[in-house]
C-alpha positions in Angstrom: -28.7 -22.8 -31.3 -28.0 -19.2 -30.1 -25.2 -17.3 -31.9 -23.0 -17.1 -28.7 -23.3 -20.8 -28.1 -22.5 -21.5 -31.7 -19.4 -19.3 -31.6 -18.2 -21.0 -28.4 -18.7 -24.4 -30.0 -16.8 -23.4 -33.1 -13.9 -21.8 -31.0 -13.7 -25.0 -28.9 -13.6 -27.1 -32.0 -10.7 -25.1 -33.3 -8.8 -25.4 -30.0 -9.3 -29.2 -29.9 -8.6 -29.8 -33.6 -5.5 -27.7 -33.7 -4.1 -27.7 -30.1 -0.5 -27.4 -31.1 -1.1 -24.3 -33.2 -3.3 -22.8 -30.5 -0.6 -23.5 -27.9 2.1 -21.9 -30.1 0.0 -18.8 -30.6 -0.9 -18.4 -26.9 2.6 -19.1 -25.7 4.0 -16.7 -28.4 1.6 -13.9 -27.3 2.4 -14.6 -23.6 6.1 -14.5 -24.4 5.8 -11.2 -26.2 3.9 -9.7 -23.3 6.2 -11.5 -20.8 9.2 -9.8 -22.3 7.6 -6.5 -21.4 7.3 -7.6 -17.8 10.9 -6.3 -17.3 9.3 -2.8 -17.4 6.8 -3.7 -14.6 7.1 -1.4 -11.6 5.8 -1.0 -8.1 5.5 2.6 -7.1 5.7 3.4 -3.4 5.4 7.2 -3.7 2.6 9.2 -2.1 1.4 10.2 -5.7 0.1 6.7 -6.3 -2.1 6.9 -3.2 -3.8 10.1 -4.1 -6.0 11.5 -6.9 -3.9 14.2 -8.5 -6.6 16.7 -8.0 -6.9 15.9 -4.3 -7.1 19.3 -2.4 -4.8 18.1 0.4 -2.2 16.9 -2.1 -2.3 20.1 -4.0 -2.0 22.2 -0.9 1.0 20.2 0.3 2.6 20.7 -3.1 1.9 24.5 -2.9 3.5 24.6 0.6 6.6 22.6 -0.6 7.0 24.9 -3.5 6.6 28.1 -1.5 9.0 27.1 1.4 11.2 24.9 -0.8 12.3 22.3 1.9 15.3 20.6 0.4 15.4 16.8 -0.4 17.5 15.0 2.1 18.5 11.7 3.7 19.4 11.2 7.3 22.2 9.0 8.5 22.2 8.3 12.3 25.5 7.5 13.9 25.9 6.0 17.4 29.4 5.0 18.4 30.1 1.7 20.1 32.0 1.6 23.4 33.1 5.2 23.3 31.6 8.7 23.8 30.0 10.4 20.9 32.0 13.6 21.2 35.4 12.2 20.6 38.2 12.5 18.0 37.4 9.1 16.6 33.8 10.1 15.9 34.9 13.3 14.3 37.3 11.4 12.1 34.6 9.0 11.0 32.2 11.9 10.3 34.8 13.8 8.2 35.6 10.7 6.2 32.0 9.7 5.7 31.0 13.3 4.7 33.8 13.4 2.2 32.7 10.1 0.5 29.0 11.2 0.4 29.9 14.5 -1.2 31.3 12.5 -4.2 27.8 11.6 -5.2 26.8 13.7 -8.1 23.5 15.0 -6.7 24.8 15.7 -3.2 25.0 19.4 -2.6 26.2 19.3 1.0 26.4 17.1 4.1 25.5 18.8 7.4 26.9 17.4 10.6 27.9 18.7 14.0 31.3 19.5 12.6 30.3 22.0 9.9 27.2 23.8 11.3 27.8 27.2 12.9 27.8 27.1 16.7 26.0 30.5 17.2 26.4 30.5 20.9 30.2 30.6 20.5 30.1 33.7 18.2 32.2 36.5 19.6 30.4 39.9 19.5 26.9 38.6 20.2 24.0 39.3 17.9 25.7 42.0 16.0 28.2 39.5 14.6 25.6 37.2 12.9 26.4 38.5 9.4 29.3 36.1 8.9 28.9 32.8 10.9 30.4 30.3 8.4 33.7 30.2 10.3 32.2 29.5 13.7 32.2 25.7 13.3 33.9 22.8 15.1 36.0 22.2 12.0 37.2 25.8 11.7 37.6 26.8 15.4 38.8 23.6 17.0 36.5 23.9 20.1 37.2 21.7 23.1 34.9 18.7 23.7 33.4 20.6 26.7 32.6 23.7 24.5 31.0 21.4 21.9 29.0 19.6 24.5 27.7 22.9 26.0 27.0 24.4 22.6 24.8 21.6 21.5 23.0 21.1 24.8 19.5 22.5 24.5 20.3 24.0 21.1 17.1 25.4 19.5 18.0 24.2 16.0 20.4 21.2 16.3 19.1 19.2 19.3 17.0 16.3 18.2 18.0 17.1 14.6 21.8 16.6 14.4 22.4 15.3 17.9 20.1 13.7 20.4 19.4 15.1 23.9 21.6 12.5 25.6 24.5 13.3 23.2 25.0 9.6 22.5 24.0 9.7 18.8 24.4 12.2 16.0 23.1 12.5 12.4 24.4 13.5 9.1 21.9 15.3 6.9 22.7 14.6 3.2 21.2 17.4 1.1 20.5 16.9 -2.6 20.5 19.3 -5.5 17.2 19.6 -7.3 16.7 19.0 -11.1 16.1 22.6 -12.3 14.3 21.6 -15.4 12.0 19.2 -13.5 11.5 21.9 -10.8 10.4 24.3 -13.5 7.8 21.9 -14.9 6.6 21.0 -11.4 6.2 24.7 -10.6 3.9 25.2 -13.5 2.0 22.0 -12.7 1.4 23.2 -9.2 0.4 26.6 -10.4 -2.3 25.0 -12.6 -3.4 22.6 -9.9 -3.7 25.4 -7.5 -6.5 26.8 -9.7 -8.4 23.6 -9.2 -8.9 24.6 -5.6 -11.0 27.6 -6.6 -12.2 27.1 -10.1 -12.4 24.7 -13.1 -9.5 24.6 -15.5 -10.2 25.7 -19.1 -9.7 23.2 -22.0 -6.4 24.8 -22.9 -5.2 24.6 -19.2 -6.3 20.9 -19.0 -4.3 20.2 -22.1 -1.3 22.1 -20.8 -1.4 20.2 -17.5 -1.6 16.9 -19.3 1.4 17.8 -21.5 3.4 19.0 -18.5 2.8 15.7 -16.7 3.9 13.7 -19.8 7.1 15.8 -19.9 7.7 15.3 -16.2 7.1 11.5 -16.1 10.3 10.3 -17.8 12.3 12.8 -15.8 10.8 11.6 -12.5 11.3 8.0 -13.6 15.0 8.7 -14.2 15.3 10.5 -10.9 13.7 7.5 -9.1 16.4 5.2 -10.6 19.1 7.6 -9.5 17.7 7.7 -6.0 17.8 3.9 -5.8 21.4 3.9 -7.0 22.3 6.6 -4.4 20.7 4.7 -1.6 22.5 1.5 -2.5 25.8 3.4 -2.8 25.3 5.1 0.5 24.4 1.7 2.2 27.6 0.2 0.8 29.6 3.2 2.1 28.0 3.0 5.5 28.9 -0.7 5.8 32.6 0.3 6.1 31.9 2.0 9.5 29.6 -0.5 11.1 32.4 -1.9 13.2 32.8 1.5 14.9 29.2 2.5 15.3 25.6 1.6 15.0 24.5 3.3 11.7 21.0 3.9 10.5 19.7 5.3 7.3 16.3 7.2 7.1 14.2 9.4 4.9 11.0 9.3 2.9 12.7 8.0 -0.2 14.6 5.4 1.8 11.2 4.1 3.1 9.8 3.9 -0.4 12.9 2.0 -1.5 12.6 -0.4 1.4 8.9 -1.0 0.8 9.5 -1.9 -2.9 12.5 -4.0 -2.1 10.8 -6.1 0.6 7.6 -6.5 -1.5 9.7 -7.7 -4.5 11.6 -10.0 -2.2 8.4 -11.5 -0.9 7.1 -12.0 -4.4 10.2 -13.9 -5.4 11.0 -15.9 -2.3 7.5 -16.6 -1.0 6.0 -16.7 -4.5 8.4 -19.5 -5.5 7.9 -21.3 -2.2 4.1 -21.1 -2.4 4.2 -22.2 -6.0 6.2 -25.3 -5.0 3.8 -26.1 -2.1 0.8 -25.7 -4.4 2.4 -28.1 -6.9 3.1 -30.6 -4.2 -0.5 -30.4 -2.9 -1.9 -30.8 -6.4 0.1 -33.9 -6.9 -0.9 -35.4 -3.5 -4.6 -34.7 -4.3 -4.7 -35.8 -7.9 -1.7 -38.1 -8.0 -0.8 -37.4 -11.6 1.9 -35.0 -13.1 -0.6 -33.7 -15.7 -2.7 -32.1 -12.9 0.3 -30.2 -11.8 1.6 -29.2 -15.2 -1.7 -27.8 -16.5 -2.5 -25.5 -13.6 1.1 -24.3 -13.6 0.9 -23.5 -17.3 -2.4 -21.7 -17.0 -1.4 -19.8 -13.8 2.0 -18.9 -15.2 0.7 -17.6 -18.6 -2.1 -15.6 -17.0 0.2 -13.9 -14.5 3.0 -13.3 -17.0 0.6 -11.8 -19.6 -0.9 -9.5 -17.0 2.4 -8.3 -15.6 3.7 -7.9 -19.2 0.7 -5.8 -20.2 1.2 -3.5 -17.2 4.9 -3.2 -18.1 4.2 -2.4 -21.7 1.6 0.2 -20.9 3.7 1.7 -18.2 1.0 1.0 -15.7 2.5 1.1 -12.2 0.9 -0.8 -9.3 0.9 0.7 -5.9 2.2 -1.1 -2.8 -1.5 -1.7 -2.0 -2.3 -3.5 -5.2 1.0 -5.3 -5.6 -0.5 -8.5 -4.1 -2.6 -8.8 -7.3 -0.3 -11.5 -8.5 -1.0 -13.9 -5.7 -4.7 -13.0 -5.9 -4.8 -13.7 -9.6 -3.1 -17.0 -8.9 -6.0 -17.9 -6.6 -8.6 -17.1 -9.1 -6.9 -18.8 -12.0 -6.2 -21.9 -10.0 -9.9 -22.0 -8.9 -11.0 -22.0 -12.6 -8.5 -24.8 -13.5 -9.5 -27.0 -10.6 -13.1 -26.8 -11.5 -12.2 -27.9 -15.0 -10.1 -30.8 -13.6 -12.8 -32.0 -11.2 -15.4 -31.9 -14.0 -13.1 -33.8 -16.4 -12.4 -36.5 -13.7 -16.1 -36.8 -13.0 -16.9 -37.5 -16.6 -13.9 -39.8 -16.9 -15.1 -41.9 -14.0 -18.7 -41.9 -15.2 -18.1 -42.5 -18.9 -15.3 -44.9 -19.4 -16.0 -45.3 -23.1 -15.5 -41.7 -24.1 -12.3 -40.9 -25.8 -10.0 -38.1 -24.8 -11.3 -35.5 -27.3 -14.9 -36.1 -26.3 -14.0 -35.9 -22.6 -12.3 -32.6 -23.0 -15.1 -31.2 -25.3 -17.9 -32.3 -22.8 -15.9 -30.8 -19.9 -15.6 -27.5 -21.6 -19.2 -27.4 -22.7 -20.2 -28.2 -19.1 -17.9 -25.8 -17.3 -17.2 -22.9 -19.7 -20.4 -21.2 -18.8 -20.1 -21.4 -15.0 -16.3 -20.5 -15.2 -17.1 -17.5 -17.5 -20.0 -16.4 -15.4 -18.0 -16.7 -12.2 -15.1 -14.8 -13.8 -17.3 -12.0 -15.1 -19.1 -11.7 -11.8 -15.8 -11.4 -10.0 -14.6 -8.8 -12.6 -17.7 -6.8 -12.3 -17.3 -6.8 -8.5 -13.7 -5.5 -8.8 -14.7 -3.0 -11.6 -17.3 -1.4 -9.3 -14.3 -0.3 -7.2 -13.6 2.2 -10.0 -16.5 4.3 -8.7 -14.5 5.0 -5.5 -12.9 8.4 -5.3 -9.8 6.8 -3.7 -6.8 6.4 -6.0 -5.4 3.1 -4.5 -8.9 1.6 -4.6 -9.4 2.7 -8.2 -6.0 1.2 -9.2 -6.7 -2.0 -7.4 -10.1 -2.2 -9.2 -8.4 -1.8 -12.6 -5.6 -4.2 -11.8 -8.0 -7.0 -10.7 -10.4 -6.5 -13.6 -7.6 -6.8 -16.2 -6.1 -9.7 -14.3 -9.4 -11.6 -14.1 -9.8 -11.2 -17.9 -6.5 -12.9 -18.5 -7.3 -15.6 -16.0 -10.5 -16.5 -17.8 -9.1 -16.4 -21.3 -5.9 -18.3 -20.6 -7.6 -21.0 -18.5 -10.4 -21.7 -21.0 -8.0 -21.8 -24.0 -5.0 -23.5 -22.5 -6.8 -26.2 -20.5 -8.4 -28.0 -23.6 -5.4 -27.3 -25.8 -3.0 -29.0 -23.3 -5.4 -31.7 -22.3 -6.0 -33.2 -25.7 -2.3 -33.8 -26.0 -2.4 -36.1 -23.0 -3.8 -39.6 -23.1 -7.2 -40.3 -21.5 -7.1 -40.7 -17.7 -8.0 -44.2 -16.8 -8.6 -44.0 -13.0 -10.1 -40.9 -11.5 -11.0 -41.5 -7.9 -11.5 -38.6 -5.5 -9.2 -38.0 -2.6 -10.6 -40.2 0.2 -10.2 -37.5 2.9 -12.1 -35.0 0.8 -14.9 -37.6 0.3 -15.3 -37.9 4.1 -15.4 -34.1 4.5 -18.0 -33.5 1.8 -20.2 -36.4 3.2 -20.1 -34.6 6.5 -21.1 -31.3 5.0 -23.9 -33.0 3.0 -25.3 -34.6 6.1 -25.1 -31.4 8.1 -26.9 -29.4 5.4 -29.7 -31.9 4.9 -30.2 -33.1 8.5 -29.4 -29.9 10.5 -30.6 -26.9 8.4 -31.8 -25.0 11.5 -28.4 -25.4 13.1 -26.6 -24.2 10.0 -28.9 -21.2 9.7 -28.4 -20.4 13.4 -24.6 -20.7 12.9 -24.9 -18.3 10.0 -26.8 -15.8 12.1 -24.2 -16.2 14.9 -21.4 -15.5 12.4 -23.3 -12.4 11.3 -23.7 -11.1 14.8 -20.1 -11.8 15.8 -18.9 -10.2 12.6 -20.9 -7.0 13.2 -19.6 -6.8 16.8 -16.0 -7.2 15.5 -16.5 -4.6 12.8 -17.6 -2.1 15.5 -14.1 -2.6 17.1 -12.2 -1.8 13.9 -9.9 1.2 14.0 -8.0 3.1 11.4 -4.3 3.7 11.8 -1.2 3.7 9.6 2.2 3.1 11.0 5.0 2.4 8.5 7.3 1.2 11.3 4.8 -1.5 12.2 4.8 -2.8 8.6 8.1 -4.6 9.4 9.1 -7.2 12.0 11.3 -5.9 14.8 14.2 -8.0 13.6 14.4 -6.3 10.2 17.0 -3.6 9.5 14.3 -1.2 8.2 12.3 -1.4 11.4 15.4 -0.8 13.5 16.4 2.2 11.4 12.9 3.8 11.5 12.6 3.1 15.2 16.0 4.6 16.1 15.5 7.8 14.2 12.0 8.1 15.4 13.0 7.7 19.1 16.4 9.4 19.2 16.4 12.0 16.5 13.1 13.8 16.7 10.5 11.6 15.0 9.9 10.2 11.5 6.7 11.3 9.9 6.5 15.0 8.7 3.6 17.3 9.6 3.5 21.0 8.6 1.4 23.8 9.9 1.3 26.9 7.7 0.1 30.0 9.6 -0.9 33.1 7.7 -0.3 36.3 9.6 -3.4 38.5 9.5 -3.1 41.8 7.6 -4.0 43.7 10.8 -0.9 42.2 12.5 1.5 43.2 9.8 3.7 46.3 9.7 5.6 47.4 6.6 8.7 48.4 8.5 8.9 45.2 10.6 9.6 41.6 9.5 7.3 40.5 12.3 5.6 42.3 15.2 6.2 41.4 18.8 2.6 40.2 19.1 3.0 37.8 16.2 6.3 36.4 17.6 4.6 35.8 20.9 1.7 34.1 19.2 4.1 31.8 17.3 5.9 31.0 20.5 2.5 30.0 22.1 1.7 27.8 19.1 5.1 26.0 19.3 4.7 25.6 23.1 1.3 24.1 22.7 2.7 21.6 20.1 5.4 20.5 22.4 2.9 19.4 25.0 1.8 16.5 22.9 3.9 13.3 23.6 3.9 12.3 19.9 5.3 15.6 18.6 9.0 15.4 18.1 11.4 18.0 16.7 9.6 21.2 15.7 11.3 23.8 13.6 10.0 27.3 12.8 10.8 31.0 13.2 10.4 30.4 16.9 13.7 28.4 17.0 15.5 31.3 15.4 14.1 33.8 18.0 15.2 31.4 20.8 18.7 31.1 19.2 18.9 34.9 18.9 17.9 35.3 22.6 20.7 32.9 23.6 23.2 34.8 21.6 21.9 38.1 23.1 22.8 37.2 26.7 19.4 35.5 27.2 17.6 38.8 26.4 14.7 38.6 23.9 15.1 40.7 20.8 12.7 43.6 20.2 10.7 43.5 17.0 13.1 46.2 15.6 16.2 44.2 16.6 14.7 41.1 15.0 14.1 43.0 11.8 17.6 44.4 11.8 19.2 41.0 12.3 17.0 39.5 9.6 18.0 42.0 6.9 21.6 42.3 7.9 22.3 38.6 7.6 23.9 37.3 4.4 21.3 36.2 1.9 22.6 32.6 1.9 22.5 32.4 5.7 19.0 34.0 5.9 17.8 31.5 3.3 19.5 28.6 5.1 18.1 29.5 8.5 14.7 30.8 7.7 13.9 30.2 4.0 12.0 27.0 4.8 10.0 28.5 7.6 9.1 32.1 6.7 7.7 33.5 3.4 7.5 37.3 3.9 5.9 37.9 0.5 3.0 35.7 1.5 3.1 36.6 5.2 3.2 32.9 6.1 5.1 31.0 8.7 5.7 27.2 8.5 6.0 24.9 11.5 7.9 21.8 10.4 7.0 19.0 12.8 8.1 15.4 13.0 5.7 13.0 14.6 7.1 10.2 16.7 5.5 7.2 15.1 6.5 4.8 17.9 4.6 6.7 20.6 2.6 4.2 22.6 -1.1 4.4 22.0 -0.8 7.0 19.3 -4.1 7.9 17.8 -3.3 10.0 14.7 -6.8 11.3 14.1 -7.1 12.4 17.7 -3.7 14.1 17.6 -4.8 16.2 14.6 -8.0 17.1 16.4 -6.1 18.1 19.5 -3.8 20.3 17.4 -6.8 22.0 15.8 -8.2 22.4 19.3 -5.0 24.1 20.4 -5.2 26.5 17.6 -8.8 27.4 18.5 -7.8 27.9 22.1 -5.2 30.4 21.0 -7.9 32.3 19.1 -6.6 31.2 15.6 -9.4 30.7 13.1 -9.4 27.7 10.7 -8.9 29.9 7.7 -5.7 31.3 9.2 -3.8 28.0 9.2 -3.5 24.8 7.2 -2.3 21.3 8.2 -0.3 19.7 5.4 2.5 17.1 4.6 2.6 13.3 4.7 1.1 12.9 8.1 -2.0 14.7 7.0 -2.1 13.2 3.6 -1.9 9.6 4.8 -4.4 10.2 7.6 -6.8 11.8 5.2 -6.5 8.8 2.9 -7.2 6.4 5.7 -10.2 8.3 6.9 -11.6 8.5 3.4 -10.8 4.8 2.8 -12.6 3.9 6.0 -15.7 6.0 5.3 -15.8 4.9 1.6 -15.4 1.2 2.6 -19.1 1.0 3.5 -20.1 2.8 0.3 -17.8 0.9 -1.9 -18.8 -2.5 -0.4 -22.5 -1.4 -0.8 -21.9 -0.7 -4.5 -20.0 -4.0 -4.9 -22.7 -6.1 -3.4 -25.4 -4.2 -5.3 -23.6 -4.8 -8.6 -22.9 -8.5 -7.7 -26.6 -9.0 -6.9 -27.6 -7.5 -10.3 -25.0 -9.6 -12.0 -26.2 -12.8 -10.4 -29.8 -11.8 -11.3 -28.7 -11.3 -14.9 -27.0 -14.7 -15.0 -29.8 -16.8 -13.3 -32.8 -14.5 -14.1 -34.3 -14.9 -10.6 -34.6 -12.3 -7.9 -34.8 -15.1 -5.3 -31.6 -16.8 -6.4 -29.8 -13.4 -6.6 -30.7 -12.6 -3.0 -29.7 -16.0 -1.8 -26.4 -15.9 -3.8 -25.3 -12.6 -2.3 -25.7 -13.8 1.3 -22.6 -16.0 1.5 -20.6 -13.1 -0.1 -21.8 -10.6 2.4 -21.1 -12.9 5.3 -17.7 -13.9 4.0 -16.6 -10.2 3.7 -18.1 -9.2 7.1 -16.5 -12.2 8.8 -13.0 -11.2 7.6 -13.6 -7.6 8.8 -15.1 -8.8 12.0 -12.1 -11.1 12.7 -9.8 -8.1 12.2 -11.8 -6.1 14.7 -11.7 -8.9 17.3 -8.0 -9.4 16.9 -7.2 -5.7 17.0 -5.8 -5.7 13.4 -6.1 -2.1 12.3 -7.4 -1.0 8.9 -4.5 0.7 7.2 -3.2 1.4 3.7 -2.3 -2.3 3.3 -5.2 -4.1 4.9 -8.0 -2.0 3.5 -8.5 -4.1 0.3 -8.9 -7.4 2.2 -12.7 -7.0 2.1 -12.7 -6.8 -1.7 -10.4 -9.9 -1.8 -12.8 -11.9 0.4 -15.6 -10.9 -1.9 -13.7 -12.0 -5.0 -13.0 -15.4 -3.4 -16.5 -16.1 -2.2 -18.4 -15.1 -5.3 -16.5 -17.5 -7.5 -17.5 -20.5 -5.3 -21.1 -19.2 -5.1 -21.6 -19.0 -8.9 -20.3 -22.5 -9.4 -22.4 -24.1 -6.7 -25.7 -22.4 -7.7 -25.1 -23.3 -11.4 -24.6 -27.0 -10.6 -27.5 -27.0 -8.1 -30.0 -25.6 -10.6 -28.8 -28.0 -13.2 -29.3 -31.0 -10.9 -32.6 -29.7 -9.7 -34.0 -30.1 -13.3 -33.8 -33.9 -12.9 -34.0 -34.6 -9.2 -35.3 -33.4 -5.8 -33.8 -30.5 -3.9 -32.1 -32.9 -1.4 -30.6 -35.0 -4.3 -29.5 -31.8 -6.0 -27.6 -30.9 -2.8 -26.0 -34.3 -2.6 -24.9 -34.3 -6.3 -23.6 -30.7 -6.1 -21.5 -31.6 -3.1 -20.2 -34.7 -4.9 -19.2 -32.6 -8.0 -18.3 -28.9 -7.5 -17.9 -29.6 -3.8 -14.6 -31.3 -4.6 -13.4 -28.3 -6.6 -14.3 -25.9 -3.8 -12.6 -28.0 -1.2 -9.4 -28.6 -3.2 -9.1 -24.9 -4.0 -9.6 -23.8 -0.4 -7.2 -26.3 1.1 -4.5 -25.7 -1.5 -4.6 -21.9 -1.3 -5.0 -21.8 2.5 -2.0 -24.1 3.1 0.1 -22.5 0.5 -0.5 -18.9 1.6 0.0 -19.7 5.2 3.7 -19.7 4.3 3.4 -15.9 4.1 3.2 -15.9 7.9 7.0 -16.3 7.8 7.5 -13.0 5.9 9.2 -10.0 7.5 6.6 -7.7 5.9 3.6 -7.7 8.3 1.0 -6.8 5.5 2.2 -9.9 3.7 1.7 -12.0 6.8 -1.8 -10.5 7.3 -2.7 -11.0 3.6 -1.7 -14.7 3.7 -3.6 -15.5 7.0 -6.7 -13.4 6.2 -6.9 -14.8 2.7 -6.7 -18.3 4.1 -9.4 -17.4 6.6 -11.5 -15.9 3.7 -11.1 -19.1 1.7 -12.2 -21.4 4.6 -15.2 -19.1 5.5 -16.3 -19.0 1.8 -16.0 -22.8 1.6 -18.1 -23.4 4.8 -20.8 -20.9 3.7 -21.0 -22.3 0.1 -21.1 -25.9 1.3 -23.4 -25.4 4.3 -25.4 -22.2 4.4 -25.9 -21.7 0.6 -27.4 -25.2 0.0 -29.6 -24.8 3.1 -31.1 -21.6 1.6 -31.3 -23.1 -1.9 -33.0 -26.3 -0.5 -35.5 -24.1 1.5 -36.4 -21.5 -1.1 -35.6 -23.0 -4.5 -37.5 -26.1 -5.4 -37.8 -28.1 -8.6 -40.3 -26.9 -11.0 
């Protein structure tokens, strides 16, 4: 007997001989890990979606550090049944601003009441040194003066007040953590070197130490932000009777993503678990066949989540669905064990319980282990991707699969020997009819099945050609949800939602030492901003140009000369200069920043096309690519999407190649390996094809569905091939098909029906990615079932004969 087989027999002997001790040990270990689950986190920040050495990410960090745009939240306020510019509105804004300033991190709250109305300044451009007093609060302007001052204002329109003057916004500005900022500045300085050269060993070590120092500080800051958002929401609720109020900002979106994902995990996770338990009872009609899967699934998920919590391993919003996917894979293993046990129980009525459990494990441990390892290898191959969320997903699923295999193969026999022997084990009558149909179809109509498989392939490829890559956070939520309404309102009425920066470097030839900026440079910047405004999706754009337009308005609609502009720039108070221009002009680097907000709700928005058009505009203006750089979240997310899409083919190619080699290693047959990979390829392509036909776009949340389809299909394939080859040793190919359908066929059918029906409940979620995950996972389960019960046996029957 080989040493591995001897070890497995000895281990099984220990489990069956000492089941209570084994259960105590496993449950104790699970409990210890489960206690650490309280530290488990889902991270919705951009950092989790990018490799830390990603050039676009580093460039964005450099720009943020150079221009220091301040962290802020936006509160939109639209009064109900009264005009915006009214004393009641002003009272609400004063009161709300006062309460918000009580938050420890809040530095200031900007509103239409406390920003300087430059056009009302007496003395024109020469009086711009001291503008702090020229506000609504301090001057008591009339409603008409306020209305005229904000109409067409270069800075404030679409930022603090919409064009129709029906809604306003409060900009809540936060203080930065000086210690964390100091660490981050050094991190960015080191990262910047990566763009041009390789870091030395000492620099790599310093970078690692700095990140370790920053991590607990960032974690603490994230918790503070969550508390702040919840406090602000509570404060805003006091004013909802007077106005429609909406909260927006990057950190608000991250907070909402995490909250709604956690809510789905709790609400729908519990509901799905209850439905699965009900279906297990209806199919097997005994409480034990509900208890054992629940114990196995619960322990595997709890141990995995606990390990991630203990190690501080954060999952991204993309890999957060690993829990339900692990549930599928664990349940599949347990159902295969249950079906095998019941098959033995019906066929060998004289075997006692211990022998039944032992024979079941000897029979199925190999296939379950091979199927689990093959699935793990498939997910592990995702680690070769250069995309951070794909790498994270690969690690998460590889670890999760390990716990699924170990807990199922240990807990099932340990729990089963504590139960009495099952006396009656008859298959579900409906399942018997379905499997008989598939058996007849496979043996009597092989050409029809093969033609159907070819048709599925053709339709899938045609659908894949229709796939598009887009990412709209607004469309992640149903229209009835609060977060969708908030994002939509701010996007449509207050200048857009997704930030995009253009950093333009003024050429040395266009610089003069005695001037802040030459007239030619100003005119070029104005042409750039004008070109940007021509795009429907471009919302509020802020830059030096807005300041020059404001200066022209103050100067009796006369443009400033380059010398007047320089004089105004240097005679302004330092604080005012920094407030107005610090985020848009870096004179030491001769760089100008255009801060753009993209309107995410623009109908027919093609984000990749928009970026290309902007590049085309720059080229038309005679600006070379090395003179400007596109950065910020809009570019980062679009870059991730494009790389995900292009790497999808490469990644899937690697996955299928690795799976083929793994199947080859298990069954030691090139022919079987090639046959076995066909259902997996078809299953994956059919899911992608369906997405293409239905117009479901590939985005940050749906990009992993192909890997999920593969993980589901390969498990069924391994079990079927293993049983078919085993039956082929003692019977004809046709009989092997019949017996395989009558054994593992039940496990495949039960798993597919239970998971499909259970996960269809996700269609009621308010989070669209959860809806798509549930429906596409169910589709993947059904396709994998049909391929493994129809096409796979046709291929095996045709090409793999008894020896």
